[in-house]
N, CA, C and O atoms as a GROMACS GRO file, in nm:
protein
  616
    1MET      N    1  11.024  10.085  12.616
    1MET     CA    2  11.114  10.033  12.484
    1MET      C    3  11.218  10.001  12.498
    1MET      O    4  11.288  10.057  12.582
    2LEU      N    5  11.266   9.899  12.421
    2LEU     CA    6  11.418   9.851  12.384
    2LEU      C    7  11.480   9.900  12.330
    2LEU      O    8  11.425   9.961  12.238
    3PRO      N    9  11.623   9.914  12.337
    3PRO     CA   10  11.744  10.021  12.271
    3PRO      C   11  11.705   9.937  12.145
    3PRO      O   12  11.654   9.828  12.122
    4LEU      N   13  11.754  10.044  12.077
    4LEU     CA   14  11.794   9.974  11.882
    4LEU      C   15  11.930   9.963  11.860
    4LEU      O   16  12.006  10.048  11.907
    5PRO      N   17  11.968   9.877  11.802
    5PRO     CA   18  12.092   9.802  11.793
    5PRO      C   19  12.171   9.922  11.744
    5PRO      O   20  12.108  10.022  11.708
    6SER      N   21  12.293   9.922  11.741
    6SER     CA   22  12.384  10.053  11.698
    6SER      C   23  12.355  10.097  11.533
    6SER      O   24  12.334  10.208  11.485
    7HIS      N   25  12.363   9.961  11.469
    7HIS     CA   26  12.368   9.945  11.342
    7HIS      C   27  12.244   9.998  11.276
    7HIS      O   28  12.248   9.993  11.154
    8THR      N   29  12.111  10.058  11.343
    8THR     CA   30  12.010  10.092  11.276
    8THR      C   31  12.030  10.228  11.246
    8THR      O   32  12.072  10.317  11.320
    9PRO      N   33  11.997  10.231  11.139
    9PRO     CA   34  12.006  10.431  11.022
    9PRO      C   35  11.968  10.515  11.142
    9PRO      O   36  11.875  10.479  11.215
   10SER      N   37  12.044  10.642  11.168
   10SER     CA   38  12.019  10.720  11.252
   10SER      C   39  11.862  10.795  11.194
   10SER      O   40  11.783  10.827  11.283
   11LEU      N   41  11.830  10.816  11.074
   11LEU     CA   42  11.701  10.840  11.067
   11LEU      C   43  11.586  10.781  11.171
   11LEU      O   44  11.503  10.838  11.242
   12PHE      N   45  11.621  10.632  11.148
   12PHE     CA   46  11.531  10.542  11.223
   12PHE      C   47  11.535  10.589  11.358
   12PHE      O   48  11.438  10.638  11.416
   13ARG      N   49  11.669  10.569  11.415
   13ARG     CA   50  11.688  10.554  11.552
   13ARG      C   51  11.622  10.779  11.618
   13ARG      O   52  11.587  10.811  11.732
   14ALA      N   53  11.631  10.870  11.499
   14ALA     CA   54  11.553  10.968  11.562
   14ALA      C   55  11.430  10.960  11.552
   14ALA      O   56  11.362  11.016  11.638
   15ALA      N   57  11.377  10.900  11.463
   15ALA     CA   58  11.254  10.851  11.459
   15ALA      C   59  11.187  10.824  11.618
   15ALA      O   60  11.118  10.884  11.701
   16ALA      N   61  11.243  10.716  11.604
   16ALA     CA   62  11.205  10.594  11.738
   16ALA      C   63  11.223  10.708  11.871
   16ALA      O   64  11.126  10.721  11.946
   17SER      N   65  11.328  10.776  11.893
   17SER     CA   66  11.361  10.857  11.975
   17SER      C   67  11.234  10.980  12.000
   17SER      O   68  11.200  11.025  12.109
   18ALA      N   69  11.180  11.017  11.869
   18ALA     CA   70  11.100  11.140  11.865
   18ALA      C   71  10.960  11.134  11.888
   18ALA      O   72  10.886  11.228  11.917
   19LEU      N   73  10.914  10.948  11.865
   19LEU     CA   74  10.784  10.937  11.884
   19LEU      C   75  10.752  10.918  12.018
   19LEU      O   76  10.636  10.896  12.052
   20ARG      N   77  10.864  10.925  12.114
   20ARG     CA   78  10.864  10.947  12.303
   20ARG      C   79  10.796  11.054  12.250
   20ARG      O   80  10.677  11.033  12.226
   21GLN      N   81  10.841  11.167  12.225
   21GLN     CA   82  10.836  11.321  12.257
   21GLN      C   83  10.751  11.356  12.147
   21GLN      O   84  10.822  11.383  12.050
   22PRO      N   85  10.593  11.370  12.113
   22PRO     CA   86  10.569  11.421  11.974
   22PRO      C   87  10.554  11.554  11.957
   22PRO      O   88  10.475  11.585  11.868
   23THR      N   89  10.626  11.675  12.036
   23THR     CA   90  10.621  11.804  11.975
   23THR      C   91  10.789  11.821  11.935
   23THR      O   92  10.829  11.934  11.910
   24THR      N   93  10.862  11.732  11.932
   24THR     CA   94  10.993  11.768  11.824
   24THR      C   95  11.008  11.664  11.751
   24THR      O   96  11.125  11.629  11.736
   25PHE      N   97  10.917  11.595  11.693
   25PHE     CA   98  10.908  11.484  11.606
   25PHE      C   99  10.924  11.520  11.467
   25PHE      O  100  10.995  11.437  11.410
   26LEU      N  101  10.883  11.615  11.391
   26LEU     CA  102  10.920  11.656  11.280
   26LEU      C  103  11.076  11.744  11.269
   26LEU      O  104  11.152  11.727  11.173
   27SER      N  105  11.105  11.839  11.382
   27SER     CA  106  11.230  11.891  11.333
   27SER      C  107  11.323  11.776  11.394
   27SER      O  108  11.442  11.796  11.370
   28THR      N  109  11.298  11.664  11.467
   28THR     CA  110  11.396  11.553  11.508
   28THR      C  111  11.445  11.496  11.366
   28THR      O  112  11.561  11.476  11.331
   29ILE      N  113  11.314  11.473  11.285
   29ILE     CA  114  11.315  11.384  11.177
   29ILE      C  115  11.413  11.495  11.057
   29ILE      O  116  11.515  11.460  10.997
   30PHE      N  117  11.360  11.603  11.050
   30PHE     CA  118  11.394  11.680  10.962
   30PHE      C  119  11.546  11.682  11.000
   30PHE      O  120  11.607  11.638  10.903
   31GLN      N  121  11.627  11.712  11.095
   31GLN     CA  122  11.759  11.727  11.110
   31GLN      C  123  11.837  11.607  11.101
   31GLN      O  124  11.955  11.619  11.069
   32ALA      N  125  11.773  11.457  11.133
   32ALA     CA  126  11.840  11.348  11.140
   32ALA      C  127  11.866  11.345  10.979
   32ALA      O  128  11.978  11.317  10.938
   33SER      N  129  11.753  11.377  10.882
   33SER     CA  130  11.716  11.333  10.734
   33SER      C  131  11.851  11.456  10.655
   33SER      O  132  11.883  11.417  10.543
   34THR      N  133  11.902  11.548  10.686
   34THR     CA  134  11.992  11.600  10.657
   34THR      C  135  12.141  11.549  10.642
   34THR      O  136  12.222  11.567  10.550
   35ALA      N  137  12.154  11.466  10.784
   35ALA     CA  138  12.260  11.372  10.780
   35ALA      C  139  12.284  11.263  10.684
   35ALA      O  140  12.385  11.232  10.621
   36VAL      N  141  12.155  11.208  10.688
   36VAL     CA  142  12.135  11.056  10.589
   36VAL      C  143  12.116  11.104  10.408
   36VAL      O  144  12.070  11.200  10.346
   37THR      N  145  12.167  11.005  10.385
   37THR     CA  146  12.126  11.014  10.231
   37THR      C  147  11.980  11.002  10.212
   37THR      O  148  11.944  10.894  10.259
   38PRO      N  149  11.892  11.060  10.168
   38PRO     CA  150  11.722  11.040  10.154
   38PRO      C  151  11.705  10.900  10.074
   38PRO      O  152  11.790  10.872   9.990
   39PRO      N  153  11.610  10.822  10.096
   39PRO     CA  154  11.585  10.705  10.036
   39PRO      C  155  11.577  10.732   9.857
   39PRO      O  156  11.601  10.651   9.768
   40ALA      N  157  11.536  10.865   9.847
   40ALA     CA  158  11.482  10.887   9.713
   40ALA      C  159  11.620  10.874   9.624
   40ALA      O  160  11.607  10.831   9.510
   41THR      N  161  11.738  10.906   9.666
   41THR     CA  162  11.809  10.938   9.567
   41THR      C  163  11.897  10.762   9.572
   41THR      O  164  11.989  10.739   9.493
   42LEU      N  165  11.851  10.657   9.669
   42LEU     CA  166  11.938  10.532   9.680
   42LEU      C  167  11.924  10.474   9.531
   42LEU      O  168  12.026  10.431   9.477
   43PRO      N  169  11.792  10.470   9.458
   43PRO     CA  170  11.821  10.369   9.321
   43PRO      C  171  11.929  10.444   9.233
   43PRO      O  172  12.008  10.385   9.159
   44SER      N  173  11.923  10.614   9.254
   44SER     CA  174  12.025  10.656   9.106
   44SER      C  175  12.171  10.618   9.181
   44SER      O  176  12.267  10.592   9.108
   45ASN      N  177  12.183  10.617   9.295
   45ASN     CA  178  12.331  10.600   9.346
   45ASN      C  179  12.369  10.428   9.299
   45ASN      O  180  12.483  10.381   9.292
   46LEU      N  181  12.257  10.363   9.273
   46LEU     CA  182  12.275  10.201   9.264
   46LEU      C  183  12.335  10.182   9.108
   46LEU      O  184  12.423  10.104   9.070
   47THR      N  185  12.254  10.284   9.026
   47THR     CA  186  12.275  10.275   8.840
   47THR      C  187  12.346  10.337   8.814
   47THR      O  188  12.342  10.382   8.699
   48GLN      N  189  12.439  10.369   8.892
   48GLN     CA  190  12.572  10.508   8.803
   48GLN      C  191  12.641  10.482   8.706
   48GLN      O  192  12.695  10.557   8.624
   49LEU      N  193  12.638  10.258   8.724
   49LEU     CA  194  12.779  10.234   8.644
   49LEU      C  195  12.677  10.218   8.478
   49LEU      O  196  12.725  10.178   8.372
   50ARG      N  197  12.505  10.270   8.503
   50ARG     CA  198  12.517  10.266   8.354
   50ARG      C  199  12.541  10.321   8.260
   50ARG      O  200  12.541  10.444   8.268
   51THR      N  201  12.580  10.244   8.103
   51THR     CA  202  12.634  10.392   7.996
   51THR      C  203  12.537  10.441   7.954
   51THR      O  204  12.557  10.513   7.856
   52PHE      N  205  12.433  10.431   7.987
   52PHE     CA  206  12.285  10.534   7.896
   52PHE      C  207  12.263  10.602   8.010
   52PHE      O  208  12.311  10.581   8.121
   53LYS      N  209  12.179  10.693   7.972
   53LYS     CA  210  12.124  10.830   8.006
   53LYS      C  211  11.960  10.750   8.104
   53LYS      O  212  11.912  10.656   8.041
   54LYS      N  213  11.912  10.772   8.192
   54LYS     CA  214  11.838  10.708   8.245
   54LYS      C  215  11.724  10.796   8.244
   54LYS      O  216  11.734  10.896   8.314
   55HIS      N  217  11.619  10.778   8.178
   55HIS     CA  218  11.521  10.840   8.120
   55HIS      C  219  11.432  10.847   8.223
   55HIS      O  220  11.412  10.734   8.269
   56THR      N  221  11.362  10.946   8.286
   56THR     CA  222  11.247  10.963   8.374
   56THR      C  223  11.184  11.107   8.381
   56THR      O  224  11.247  11.213   8.381
   57TRP      N  225  11.071  11.095   8.385
   57TRP     CA  226  11.021  11.201   8.334
   57TRP      C  227  10.848  11.208   8.401
   57TRP      O  228  10.790  11.107   8.441
   58ASP      N  229  10.817  11.278   8.402
   58ASP     CA  230  10.630  11.301   8.465
   58ASP      C  231  10.562  11.357   8.301
   58ASP      O  232  10.575  11.449   8.220
   59SER      N  233  10.489  11.240   8.321
   59SER     CA  234  10.420  11.245   8.179
   59SER      C  235  10.316  11.334   8.166
   59SER      O  236  10.230  11.318   8.079
   60ASP      N  237  10.312  11.472   8.281
   60ASP     CA  238  10.162  11.541   8.290
   60ASP      C  239  10.207  11.666   8.155
   60ASP      O  240  10.132  11.720   8.074
   61HIS      N  241  10.302  11.676   8.166
   61HIS     CA  242  10.375  11.775   8.018
   61HIS      C  243  10.349  11.735   7.893
   61HIS      O  244  10.353  11.810   7.795
   62ILE      N  245  10.313  11.583   7.891
   62ILE     CA  246  10.296  11.570   7.742
   62ILE      C  247  10.183  11.483   7.710
   62ILE      O  248  10.184  11.391   7.628
   63GLY      N  249  10.045  11.537   7.815
   63GLY     CA  250   9.936  11.509   7.790
   63GLY      C  251   9.907  11.381   7.846
   63GLY      O  252   9.817  11.310   7.801
   64GLY      N  253   9.990  11.346   7.957
   64GLY     CA  254   9.956  11.180   7.975
   64GLY      C  255   9.885  11.178   8.109
   64GLY      O  256   9.823  11.282   8.134
   65THR      N  257   9.880  11.081   8.202
   65THR     CA  258   9.777  11.080   8.294
   65THR      C  259   9.863  11.122   8.437
   65THR      O  260   9.819  11.096   8.549
   66GLY      N  261   9.967  11.178   8.417
   66GLY     CA  262  10.029  11.218   8.539
   66GLY      C  263  10.134  11.104   8.617
   66GLY      O  264  10.207  11.131   8.712
   67THR      N  265  10.125  11.012   8.573
   67THR     CA  266  10.210  10.898   8.618
   67THR      C  267  10.362  10.862   8.570
   67THR      O  268  10.390  10.867   8.450
   68ARG      N  269  10.440  10.832   8.650
   68ARG     CA  270  10.545  10.846   8.593
   68ARG      C  271  10.612  10.740   8.511
   68ARG      O  272  10.596  10.622   8.538
   69SER      N  273  10.682  10.779   8.416
   69SER     CA  274  10.746  10.694   8.268
   69SER      C  275  10.891  10.638   8.258
   69SER      O  276  10.984  10.699   8.205
   70ARG      N  277  10.899  10.527   8.307
   70ARG     CA  278  11.068  10.502   8.326
   70ARG      C  279  11.098  10.461   8.228
   70ARG      O  280  11.000  10.428   8.162
   71GLY      N  281  11.224  10.439   8.164
   71GLY     CA  282  11.332  10.327   8.107
   71GLY      C  283  11.296  10.379   7.990
   71GLY      O  284  11.269  10.499   7.985
   72ARG      N  285  11.289  10.281   7.853
   72ARG     CA  286  11.263  10.310   7.767
   72ARG      C  287  11.105  10.336   7.678
   72ARG      O  288  11.066  10.355   7.562
   73SER      N  289  11.079  10.330   7.744
   73SER     CA  290  10.890  10.344   7.739
   73SER      C  291  10.831  10.500   7.665
   73SER      O  292  10.883  10.610   7.682
   74VAL      N  293  10.753  10.479   7.610
   74VAL     CA  294  10.701  10.613   7.512
   74VAL      C  295  10.555  10.617   7.531
   74VAL      O  296  10.505  10.557   7.436
   75VAL      N  297  10.462  10.663   7.613
   75VAL     CA  298  10.331  10.714   7.608
   75VAL      C  299  10.283  10.773   7.514
   75VAL      O  300  10.336  10.883   7.502
   76VAL      N  301  10.171  10.744   7.403
   76VAL     CA  302  10.180  10.764   7.313
   76VAL      C  303  10.049  10.875   7.360
   76VAL      O  304  10.079  10.993   7.343
   77GLY      N  305   9.940  10.856   7.403
   77GLY     CA  306   9.864  10.905   7.454
   77GLY      C  307   9.792  10.988   7.345
   77GLY      O  308   9.765  10.950   7.231
   78ASN      N  309   9.754  11.154   7.422
   78ASN     CA  310   9.697  11.232   7.293
   78ASN      C  311   9.798  11.304   7.187
   78ASN      O  312   9.767  11.392   7.108
   79ARG      N  313   9.896  11.259   7.200
   79ARG     CA  314   9.985  11.311   7.129
   79ARG      C  315   9.988  11.268   6.959
   79ARG      O  316  10.002  11.340   6.859
   80GLY      N  317   9.974  11.150   6.970
   80GLY     CA  318   9.981  11.103   6.863
   80GLY      C  319  10.071  11.002   6.827
   80GLY      O  320  10.134  10.984   6.931
   81PRO      N  321  10.121  10.916   6.731
   81PRO     CA  322  10.222  10.790   6.689
   81PRO      C  323  10.308  10.898   6.650
   81PRO      O  324  10.422  10.878   6.692
   82THR      N  325  10.294  11.040   6.565
   82THR     CA  326  10.424  11.077   6.515
   82THR      C  327  10.516  11.152   6.593
   82THR      O  328  10.634  11.158   6.559
   83GLU      N  329  10.474  11.208   6.693
   83GLU     CA  330  10.525  11.264   6.828
   83GLU      C  331  10.609  11.159   6.892
   83GLU      O  332  10.727  11.172   6.923
   84ALA      N  333  10.523  11.036   6.912
   84ALA     CA  334  10.569  10.928   7.008
   84ALA      C  335  10.736  10.875   6.909
   84ALA      O  336  10.846  10.847   6.956
   85TYR      N  337  10.704  10.878   6.806
   85TYR     CA  338  10.840  10.813   6.725
   85TYR      C  339  10.912  10.924   6.747
   85TYR      O  340  11.028  10.892   6.772
   86PHE      N  341  10.891  11.064   6.750
   86PHE     CA  342  11.046  11.161   6.760
   86PHE      C  343  11.079  11.139   6.890
   86PHE      O  344  11.198  11.135   6.921
   87GLN      N  345  10.990  11.122   6.975
   87GLN     CA  346  11.052  11.129   7.115
   87GLN      C  347  11.132  11.002   7.143
   87GLN      O  348  11.228  10.997   7.220
   88LEU      N  349  11.077  10.882   7.062
   88LEU     CA  350  11.158  10.754   7.091
   88LEU      C  351  11.297  10.745   7.008
   88LEU      O  352  11.399  10.679   7.027
   89ARG      N  353  11.264  10.825   6.926
   89ARG     CA  354  11.410  10.861   6.833
   89ARG      C  355  11.508  10.957   6.900
   89ARG      O  356  11.628  10.941   6.878
   90ARG      N  357  11.475  11.039   6.967
   90ARG     CA  358  11.563  11.112   7.064
   90ARG      C  359  11.596  11.067   7.210
   90ARG      O  360  11.683  11.122   7.279
   91ILE      N  361  11.505  10.946   7.258
   91ILE     CA  362  11.570  10.887   7.364
   91ILE      C  363  11.672  10.810   7.307
   91ILE      O  364  11.780  10.796   7.363
   92LEU      N  365  11.635  10.742   7.164
   92LEU     CA  366  11.755  10.618   7.122
   92LEU      C  367  11.879  10.715   7.112
   92LEU      O  368  11.989  10.669   7.141
   93ASP      N  369  11.870  10.816   7.081
   93ASP     CA  370  12.017  10.878   7.030
   93ASP      C  371  12.080  10.962   7.143
   93ASP      O  372  12.194  11.008   7.132
   94GLU      N  373  11.994  10.983   7.265
   94GLU     CA  374  12.043  11.025   7.342
   94GLU      C  375  12.128  10.923   7.438
   94GLU      O  376  12.224  10.958   7.507
   95SER      N  377  12.077  10.798   7.428
   95SER     CA  378  12.122  10.660   7.521
   95SER      C  379  12.217  10.618   7.443
   95SER      O  380  12.308  10.564   7.507
   96ASP      N  381  12.235  10.620   7.321
   96ASP     CA  382  12.300  10.568   7.219
   96ASP      C  383  12.288  10.416   7.221
   96ASP      O  384  12.388  10.343   7.211
   97ALA      N  385  12.143  10.362   7.237
   97ALA     CA  386  12.143  10.218   7.220
   97ALA      C  387  12.197  10.159   7.094
   97ALA      O  388  12.246  10.046   7.094
   98ARG      N  389  12.187  10.253   6.956
   98ARG     CA  390  12.252  10.141   6.868
   98ARG      C  391  12.412  10.145   6.838
   98ARG      O  392  12.469  10.066   6.763
   99GLY      N  393  12.477  10.260   6.913
   99GLY     CA  394  12.591  10.253   6.934
   99GLY      C  395  12.634  10.114   7.034
   99GLY      O  396  12.741  10.053   7.029
  100LEU      N  397  12.534  10.090   7.112
  100LEU     CA  398  12.554   9.959   7.235
  100LEU      C  399  12.577   9.846   7.150
  100LEU      O  400  12.677   9.775   7.149
  101VAL      N  401  12.458   9.835   7.070
  101VAL     CA  402  12.417   9.744   6.996
  101VAL      C  403  12.531   9.702   6.839
  101VAL      O  404  12.542   9.598   6.775
  102ARG      N  405  12.593   9.828   6.824
  102ARG     CA  406  12.710   9.797   6.733
  102ARG      C  407  12.858   9.762   6.815
  102ARG      O  408  12.960   9.715   6.766
  103TYR      N  409  12.841   9.790   6.912
  103TYR     CA  410  12.951   9.794   6.956
  103TYR      C  411  12.931   9.589   7.044
  103TYR      O  412  13.034   9.525   7.067
  104GLN      N  413  12.827   9.544   7.067
  104GLN     CA  414  12.829   9.419   7.096
  104GLN      C  415  12.842   9.321   6.976
  104GLN      O  416  12.898   9.211   6.976
  105SER      N  417  12.779   9.384   6.874
  105SER     CA  418  12.812   9.263   6.728
  105SER      C  419  12.970   9.303   6.671
  105SER      O  420  13.012   9.227   6.584
  106ARG      N  421  13.041   9.390   6.703
  106ARG     CA  422  13.162   9.405   6.663
  106ARG      C  423  13.239   9.335   6.779
  106ARG      O  424  13.354   9.323   6.736
  107PHE      N  425  13.234   9.294   6.876
  107PHE     CA  426  13.275   9.189   6.984
  107PHE      C  427  13.253   9.055   6.967
  107PHE      O  428  13.316   8.967   7.025
  108GLU      N  429  13.169   9.038   6.893
  108GLU     CA  430  13.082   8.884   6.877
  108GLU      C  431  13.205   8.777   6.831
  108GLU      O  432  13.287   8.811   6.745
  109ARG      N  433  13.209   8.675   6.881
  109ARG     CA  434  13.312   8.618   6.863
  109ARG      C  435  13.302   8.511   6.757
  109ARG      O  436  13.192   8.458   6.776
  110LYS      N  437  13.351   8.464   6.673
  110LYS     CA  438  13.388   8.431   6.524
  110LYS      C  439  13.236   8.268   6.546
  110LYS      O  440  13.138   8.238   6.477
  111HIS      N  441  13.285   8.221   6.647
  111HIS     CA  442  13.189   8.087   6.678
  111HIS      C  443  13.046   8.135   6.684
  111HIS      O  444  12.954   8.089   6.617
  112ASP      N  445  13.037   8.251   6.786
  112ASP     CA  446  12.902   8.290   6.811
  112ASP      C  447  12.836   8.371   6.680
  112ASP      O  448  12.714   8.363   6.665
  113LYS      N  449  12.904   8.439   6.598
  113LYS     CA  450  12.879   8.485   6.499
  113LYS      C  451  12.826   8.396   6.349
  113LYS      O  452  12.760   8.418   6.247
  114LYS      N  453  12.904   8.282   6.413
  114LYS     CA  454  12.888   8.157   6.258
  114LYS      C  455  12.727   8.084   6.324
  114LYS      O  456  12.626   8.054   6.260
  115ARG      N  457  12.749   8.076   6.438
  115ARG     CA  458  12.614   8.018   6.498
  115ARG      C  459  12.472   8.097   6.498
  115ARG      O  460  12.358   8.056   6.473
  116ARG      N  461  12.522   8.235   6.536
  116ARG     CA  462  12.414   8.335   6.493
  116ARG      C  463  12.345   8.306   6.329
  116ARG      O  464  12.239   8.245   6.315
  117LYS      N  465  12.412   8.352   6.232
  117LYS     CA  466  12.430   8.322   6.124
  117LYS      C  467  12.319   8.194   6.071
  117LYS      O  468  12.211   8.200   6.012
  118ARG      N  469  12.376   8.113   6.106
  118ARG     CA  470  12.314   7.961   6.070
  118ARG      C  471  12.192   7.986   6.145
  118ARG      O  472  12.100   8.003   6.065
  119ARG      N  473  12.159   7.994   6.246
  119ARG     CA  474  12.028   8.006   6.278
  119ARG      C  475  11.930   8.054   6.232
  119ARG      O  476  11.818   8.005   6.238
  120GLU      N  477  11.978   8.212   6.150
  120GLU     CA  478  11.917   8.321   6.096
  120GLU      C  479  11.887   8.259   5.969
  120GLU      O  480  11.781   8.277   5.908
  121LYS      N  481  11.972   8.195   5.934
  121LYS     CA  482  11.939   8.120   5.802
  121LYS      C  483  11.867   8.024   5.789
  121LYS      O  484  11.811   8.007   5.680
  122GLU      N  485  11.846   7.926   5.905
  122GLU     CA  486  11.745   7.826   5.917
  122GLU      C  487  11.601   7.888   5.927
  122GLU      O  488  11.506   7.842   5.864
  123PHE      N  489  11.593   7.989   6.007
  123PHE     CA  490  11.462   8.048   6.042
  123PHE      C  491  11.425   8.132   5.927
  123PHE      O  492  11.304   8.155   5.912
  124LYS      N  493  11.506   8.183   5.844
  124LYS     CA  494  11.449   8.227   5.706
  124LYS      C  495  11.398   8.086   5.607
  124LYS      O  496  11.296   8.079   5.539
  125LEU      N  497  11.477   8.009   5.621
  125LEU     CA  498  11.412   7.889   5.517
  125LEU      C  499  11.266   7.824   5.618
  125LEU      O  500  11.167   7.784   5.557
  126PHE      N  501  11.268   7.821   5.737
  126PHE     CA  502  11.133   7.796   5.803
  126PHE      C  503  11.045   7.906   5.744
  126PHE      O  504  10.928   7.893   5.708
  127LEU      N  505  11.120   8.018   5.740
  127LEU     CA  506  10.962   8.084   5.731
  127LEU      C  507  10.928   8.102   5.567
  127LEU      O  508  10.826   8.153   5.522
  128GLY      N  509  11.016   8.057   5.507
  128GLY     CA  510  10.968   8.039   5.350
  128GLY      C  511  10.868   7.880   5.332
  128GLY      O  512  10.771   7.870   5.257
  129HIS      N  513  10.917   7.778   5.413
  129HIS     CA  514  10.836   7.681   5.429
  129HIS      C  515  10.691   7.705   5.459
  129HIS      O  516  10.604   7.658   5.385
  130ILE      N  517  10.657   7.790   5.583
  130ILE     CA  518  10.575   7.790   5.630
  130ILE      C  519  10.488   7.906   5.518
  130ILE      O  520  10.374   7.877   5.479
  131LYS      N  521  10.538   8.003   5.484
  131LYS     CA  522  10.498   8.075   5.344
  131LYS      C  523  10.413   7.988   5.255
  131LYS      O  524  10.297   8.000   5.217
  132THR      N  525  10.500   7.902   5.234
  132THR     CA  526  10.423   7.793   5.068
  132THR      C  527  10.330   7.726   5.173
  132THR      O  528  10.221   7.767   5.131
  133GLU      N  529  10.305   7.662   5.264
  133GLU     CA  530  10.239   7.601   5.338
  133GLU      C  531  10.102   7.649   5.349
  133GLU      O  532  10.004   7.585   5.310
  134VAL      N  533  10.097   7.814   5.425
  134VAL     CA  534   9.988   7.887   5.433
  134VAL      C  535   9.923   7.910   5.280
  134VAL      O  536   9.801   7.925   5.268
  135LYS      N  537  10.010   7.911   5.163
  135LYS     CA  538   9.978   7.963   5.045
  135LYS      C  539   9.908   7.852   4.984
  135LYS      O  540   9.828   7.874   4.894
  136LYS      N  541   9.929   7.740   5.024
  136LYS     CA  542   9.888   7.578   4.961
  136LYS      C  543   9.737   7.601   5.079
  136LYS      O  544   9.634   7.593   5.011
  137ALA      N  545   9.712   7.620   5.196
  137ALA     CA  546   9.587   7.640   5.242
  137ALA      C  547   9.511   7.716   5.187
  137ALA      O  548   9.406   7.674   5.138
  138PHE      N  549   9.554   7.876   5.181
  138PHE     CA  550   9.410   7.887   5.135
  138PHE      C  551   9.382   7.884   4.976
  138PHE      O  552   9.272   7.912   4.929
  139ASP      N  553   9.494   7.846   4.900
  139ASP     CA  554   9.461   7.819   4.745
  139ASP      C  555   9.339   7.698   4.750
  139ASP      O  556   9.230   7.706   4.694
  140LEU      N  557   9.389   7.587   4.834
  140LEU     CA  558   9.267   7.463   4.873
  140LEU      C  559   9.149   7.507   4.922
  140LEU      O  560   9.046   7.445   4.896
  141LYS      N  561   9.147   7.625   5.004
  141LYS     CA  562   8.995   7.661   5.070
  141LYS      C  563   8.929   7.725   4.973
  141LYS      O  564   8.808   7.708   4.969
  142ASN      N  565   8.996   7.816   4.870
  142ASN     CA  566   8.962   7.888   4.769
  142ASN      C  567   8.901   7.795   4.662
  142ASN      O  568   8.818   7.843   4.585
  143ARG      N  569   8.932   7.679   4.653
  143ARG     CA  570   8.905   7.586   4.536
  143ARG      C  571   8.780   7.501   4.585
  143ARG      O  572   8.688   7.453   4.518
  144SER      N  573   8.800   7.497   4.708
  144SER     CA  574   8.652   7.430   4.753
  144SER      C  575   8.536   7.536   4.798
  144SER      O  576   8.423   7.508   4.838
  145GLN      N  577   8.579   7.632   4.785
  145GLN     CA  578   8.452   7.738   4.771
  145GLN      C  579   8.414   7.739   4.629
  145GLN      O  580   8.296   7.729   4.595
  146ILE      N  581   8.505   7.749   4.549
  146ILE     CA  582   8.433   7.750   4.386
  146ILE      C  583   8.375   7.647   4.400
  146ILE      O  584   8.253   7.664   4.395
  147ASP      N  585   8.417   7.502   4.421
  147ASP     CA  586   8.391   7.402   4.419
  147ASP      C  587   8.223   7.390   4.453
  147ASP      O  588   8.130   7.345   4.385
  148ALA      N  589   8.228   7.450   4.587
  148ALA     CA  590   8.079   7.430   4.626
  148ALA      C  591   7.976   7.509   4.567
  148ALA      O  592   7.857   7.482   4.554
  149LYS      N  593   8.073   7.667   4.516
  149LYS     CA  594   7.927   7.703   4.422
  149LYS      C  595   7.893   7.654   4.274
  149LYS      O  596   7.790   7.679   4.211
  150GLN      N  597   8.026   7.564   4.224
  150GLN     CA  598   7.997   7.511   4.091
  150GLN      C  599   7.876   7.363   4.134
  150GLN      O  600   7.802   7.312   4.050
  151TYR      N  601   7.885   7.327   4.254
  151TYR     CA  602   7.804   7.206   4.275
  151TYR      C  603   7.654   7.254   4.306
  151TYR      O  604   7.559   7.176   4.292
  152LYS      N  605   7.639   7.387   4.350
  152LYS     CA  606   7.490   7.409   4.380
  152LYS      C  607   7.431   7.450   4.260
  152LYS      O  608   7.313   7.432   4.231
  153GLU      N  609   7.525   7.512   4.184
  153GLU     CA  610   7.461   7.561   4.009
  153GLU      C  611   7.404   7.442   3.929
  153GLU      O  612   7.303   7.453   3.859
  154ILE      N  613   7.495   7.297   3.949
  154ILE     CA  614   7.432   7.180   3.926
  154ILE      C  615   7.315   7.133   3.954
  154ILE      O  616   7.284   7.019   3.918
   0.00000   0.00000   0.00000
């Protein structure tokens, strides 16, 4: 076998050497794994700079399928929408998502705020225009149905 490079993690070097001697494979892996950070903890180490609580739980205890639920997702499942709503509200309170949104809006630059407000106003006007056009279309449809009924009666 070729020698492993020196920058190879000790767990892999231990596993490679233990494969040559199968009787000590498990004990070598265990000894090497106590000295090295387990791979399962690496993602949590990488996300320690997050300002909100990372919500991870096994959904078995809430009547789910037993799959992991991560992030801000709430599985409704058999519990019903009311319990899911309260769980989502608890998650939002714990992670302080509303506070983060308030913080971002408070430190919005003036020209960004102006631009956002103008876009919101234009979008509201656009929705109003769409609403009137849809109303006209429904009125035309109803009028044509009434005309068709009256034409049949003639």
